[in-house]
C-alpha positions in Angstrom: 107.7 130.0 135.5 110.0 128.2 133.0 108.8 130.3 130.1 109.2 133.5 132.1 112.8 132.6 132.8 113.4 131.9 129.1 111.8 135.2 128.2 113.9 137.1 130.8 117.1 135.5 129.4 116.1 136.5 125.8 115.3 140.0 127.0 118.8 140.3 128.4 120.3 138.9 125.2 118.4 141.2 122.9 117.8 144.3 125.0 119.7 147.6 124.7 122.2 146.8 127.4 123.1 143.5 125.7 123.4 145.2 122.4 126.0 147.6 123.9 127.9 145.1 125.9 127.5 141.9 124.0 126.7 142.3 120.2 125.0 139.4 118.5 127.6 137.0 117.3 125.6 136.0 114.2 124.6 138.5 111.5 123.7 138.6 107.8 126.6 138.8 105.4 124.4 140.9 103.2 121.6 143.1 104.6 119.3 142.1 101.7 119.6 138.4 102.4 116.9 136.1 103.8 117.3 133.1 106.0 116.1 129.5 106.5 116.8 127.9 109.9 117.6 124.2 110.1 116.8 122.5 113.4 118.7 119.2 114.0 117.1 116.1 115.6 115.3 117.3 118.8 114.9 113.9 120.4 117.3 114.3 123.3 115.8 117.7 124.2 112.4 116.0 124.2 112.9 112.8 126.1 114.2 114.5 129.3 111.9 117.2 130.9 115.0 119.0 132.3 116.3 119.6 128.7 113.0 121.2 127.6 114.1 124.8 128.4 117.0 124.6 126.0 114.8 123.7 123.0 112.3 126.3 124.0 115.1 128.8 124.1 116.0 127.9 120.5 112.4 128.5 119.4 112.2 131.8 121.3 115.5 132.9 119.8 114.2 132.3 116.3 111.1 134.3 117.2 113.1 137.2 118.6 115.5 137.3 115.7 113.0 136.8 112.8 113.1 140.4 111.7 116.8 141.0 112.3 117.9 138.0 110.3 114.9 138.0 107.9 114.0 134.4 108.8 111.3 133.2 106.4 111.3 129.5 107.0 112.3 126.8 109.6 113.0 123.1 108.7 113.6 120.2 111.1 115.4 117.0 110.3 113.1 114.6 112.3 113.3 112.4 115.3 111.0 114.8 117.1 110.7 112.4 120.0 112.8 109.5 121.4 110.0 106.9 121.5 106.9 107.2 119.4 104.6 105.1 121.6 106.2 104.1 124.9 103.8 104.5 127.8 106.3 103.9 130.6 109.7 105.6 130.3 112.8 103.6 131.5 114.3 106.6 133.2 117.6 106.0 131.4 116.8 106.8 127.8 114.3 109.4 128.8 112.1 110.2 131.8 108.8 111.0 129.9 106.2 108.8 128.3 105.7 109.3 124.5 102.5 111.3 124.8 104.4 113.9 127.0 107.3 114.0 124.5 104.9 114.6 121.6 103.0 117.2 123.6 106.2 119.1 124.5 107.6 119.2 120.9 104.2 120.3 119.6 104.1 123.1 122.2 107.7 124.1 121.5 107.1 124.5 117.8 103.9 126.2 118.7 106.0 129.2 119.8 106.5 129.7 116.0 103.0 128.9 114.9 102.1 132.6 114.2 105.6 133.8 113.6 107.3 131.8 110.8 106.3 128.6 108.9 108.1 125.4 109.8 108.3 122.1 108.0 109.0 118.8 109.7 109.9 115.3 108.6 109.7 112.1 110.6 112.7 110.1 111.8 113.0 106.4 112.9 112.2 107.4 116.5 108.9 109.0 115.3 107.6 105.6 114.1 106.7 102.3 115.8 107.2 101.7 119.6 110.7 102.8 120.3 112.2 103.1 116.8 110.7 102.1 113.5 109.4 98.6 114.5 106.5 99.6 112.2 105.4 102.8 110.4 102.8 104.0 112.8 103.5 107.6 113.9 101.7 110.0 116.2 102.8 113.0 114.1 99.4 113.5 112.6 97.8 113.7 116.1 100.1 116.6 117.1 100.9 118.2 113.8 97.7 117.9 111.6 97.3 119.5 108.2 94.7 121.9 109.7 96.7 123.1 112.6 96.5 126.8 113.2 100.0 127.4 112.0 101.7 129.3 109.2 102.8 126.1 107.6 99.3 125.5 106.3 99.7 128.5 104.0 102.6 126.7 102.2 101.2 123.2 102.3 100.0 122.1 98.8 99.4 118.4 99.2 100.2 115.1 101.1 100.9 111.6 100.1 99.2 108.7 102.0 101.0 107.1 104.9 101.2 103.3 105.1 97.7 103.2 106.6 96.3 105.0 103.6 95.8 108.4 105.3 97.3 111.6 103.8 99.5 113.2 106.5 102.5 115.5 106.9 104.7 112.4 107.0 104.9 112.9 103.2 103.9 116.3 102.1 104.9 119.1 99.7 105.1 122.8 100.2 105.6 125.8 97.9 107.6 128.8 99.1 108.5 132.0 97.2 111.6 133.7 98.4 111.7 137.5 98.8 113.7 137.8 95.6 111.1 135.8 93.6 112.8 132.4 93.5 110.3 129.6 94.0 111.0 126.5 96.0 109.2 123.1 96.1 109.9 121.5 99.5 109.2 117.8 99.7 109.1 116.2 103.2 109.6 112.5 103.2 109.0 109.8 105.9 111.9 107.9 107.3 113.4 105.6 104.7 110.4 106.3 102.4 108.4 103.5 100.7 108.8 102.8 97.0 105.4 104.2 96.2 106.1 107.5 98.0 109.4 107.9 96.1 107.6 107.3 92.8 104.9 109.8 93.7 107.6 112.4 94.8 109.4 111.9 91.5 106.2 112.4 89.5 105.5 115.5 91.5 108.9 117.1 90.9 108.5 116.4 87.2 105.2 118.2 86.8 105.4 121.2 84.4 104.2 123.6 87.0 107.3 122.9 89.1 109.9 122.9 86.3 111.2 126.3 87.3 111.2 125.6 91.1 114.2 124.7 93.1 113.4 121.4 94.8 114.5 120.7 98.4 114.1 117.2 99.8 113.8 117.1 103.6 114.2 113.6 104.9 115.7 112.2 108.2 118.2 109.6 107.0 120.3 110.1 103.9 124.0 110.3 104.4 126.8 110.3 107.0 129.4 112.8 108.1 131.8 111.8 105.4 129.2 112.3 102.7 128.6 108.6 102.1 125.0 107.9 101.2 123.4 105.3 103.4 122.9 101.9 101.7 121.2 99.8 104.4 119.7 100.2 107.8 118.8 97.5 110.3 115.2 98.5 111.3 112.2 96.2 111.3 110.2 98.1 108.7 110.2 96.8 105.2 109.8 98.5 101.8 112.5 101.1 102.5 114.5 103.5 100.3 117.8 104.4 102.0 120.0 107.3 101.0 121.9 105.7 98.1 118.7 104.4 96.5 116.9 107.7 97.1 119.6 109.5 95.2 119.4 107.0 92.3 115.6 106.8 92.1 114.5 110.4 93.0 117.1 113.1 93.5 119.5 112.4 90.6 116.8 111.8 87.9 114.9 115.0 88.7 116.1 118.0 86.7 115.1 120.6 89.3 116.7 118.9 92.4 118.5 121.5 94.3 119.1 120.4 97.9 118.8 117.4 100.2 118.6 118.1 104.0 118.9 115.4 106.6 120.0 114.5 110.1 120.0 111.1 111.9 123.7 110.2 111.9 126.3 110.5 114.6 129.6 108.9 113.3 131.6 110.1 116.3 130.9 112.0 119.5 132.8 115.1 118.3 131.0 117.8 116.5 132.6 116.7 113.2 130.8 113.4 113.4 127.4 115.2 113.4 127.8 117.2 110.2 128.3 116.3 106.5 128.1 117.9 103.1 128.6 116.9 99.5 127.6 118.1 96.0 126.8 116.1 92.9 125.3 116.8 89.5 121.8 115.6 88.8 120.9 114.1 85.4 120.3 117.6 84.0 123.8 118.6 85.0 122.8 120.9 87.8 124.5 120.8 91.2 122.6 119.2 94.1 123.8 120.3 97.5 123.4 117.6 100.2 123.7 118.5 103.9 123.6 116.4 107.0 123.2 118.3 110.3 122.7 116.7 113.7 123.7 117.7 117.2 121.9 115.2 119.5 124.9 113.7 121.1 126.7 117.0 121.8 126.5 118.4 125.2 127.0 115.2 127.1 126.4 112.3 124.7 123.2 110.3 124.2 121.9 111.3 127.7 123.2 114.8 127.7 121.6 118.2 127.3 120.1 117.6 123.8 122.7 119.2 121.6 124.1 122.4 123.2 121.4 124.4 121.4 123.1 124.2 118.0 121.1 125.2 114.9 122.0 126.2 111.4 121.2 129.5 109.7 121.2 129.2 105.9 121.6 132.7 104.5 120.3 133.1 100.9 122.0 136.0 99.3 120.1 138.5 97.0 122.0 137.1 93.9 119.6 134.1 94.1 122.6 131.7 94.0 124.8 132.0 97.0 123.9 130.4 100.3 126.1 130.9 103.4 125.9 128.5 106.3 126.2 129.8 109.9 126.3 127.2 112.7 125.1 128.9 115.9 124.0 128.2 119.5 121.6 130.5 121.2 122.4 128.6 124.4 126.0 129.7 124.4 125.0 133.2 123.2 122.9 134.0 126.3 126.0 134.4 128.5 129.0 136.8 128.1 131.2 134.0 129.5 130.2 131.6 126.6 129.2 133.9 123.8 132.6 133.3 122.2 131.7 129.6 121.7 128.3 130.3 120.1 129.4 130.6 116.5 131.4 127.8 114.8 134.0 128.8 112.3 135.4 125.5 111.1 135.3 125.1 107.3 132.6 122.4 107.7 130.5 124.7 109.8 130.8 128.1 108.2 130.9 127.9 104.4 129.0 128.9 101.2 127.6 127.0 98.4 125.8 127.8 95.1 122.3 127.1 93.9 121.8 126.6 90.2 
């Protein structure tokens, strides 16, 4: 029944009547562009069963608009669940046990399994008991490398997790854009271990990737003011926080192009959920670094999960320009709120250049 309601809402949003009365608020700047969608931390959608329909709506919207916006790839910033291995929820910070949270987020991304490839990374809440007391994660049980999903067509390899098992906690993917540009996307565990950072650096420096644009996807890296994180207070050891990750991996690699992360809420306003900065790597090329989160919007830590916000990264046909659109399918479904569905602040709607 819940899925039927979501599909009916989307039918109204995308049907002929809606097109005439309520045009889509987000559109390509250039009809020849292609898009990557960035999903912020889903944990608050996941931990309460009554928030599940909003996250499902986001997935269905991507599916419905894949062709219109030429969506080729979806990335998620981690914290897929609120607690990785809690068997009894406390009813305050979630009303579902961890296995139900993992099953939901697996099913929700399953909406895209045969539609568009998606790439995930793990956050602090995806490890340990509640949050990174150790590095054990249930990710591999719900998102295995052999899942019947389009991401397996991009997956090229995996580094070993702390238990010595190759999983998607640390993995790399190759993606060729419609214009021919090639991307190497490296997904890294929360506060990656030194050995993983060294392996990722060696990978990026391989001759076969010298002409690729490298995108690093990791959960925790910088805050809303663009300050790279120097230290975090979790129990896990052998960690590489944002500042050290820049110094040991991103800056030394000549083909570093982007870093995408989530994790941080500096203040409860939207501004405290987003950050952006650019720096030159050792080869003198610009590296664009973006933090995008939404988990405390729509009512705070125990709210609706994030008001449905996602980011659409529009890659223009010149192979250099990327335009950022910050959009909420949740607000877009109703004529009374559609005017709120597209953010226009300079930190939400802007362009940057890839070298």
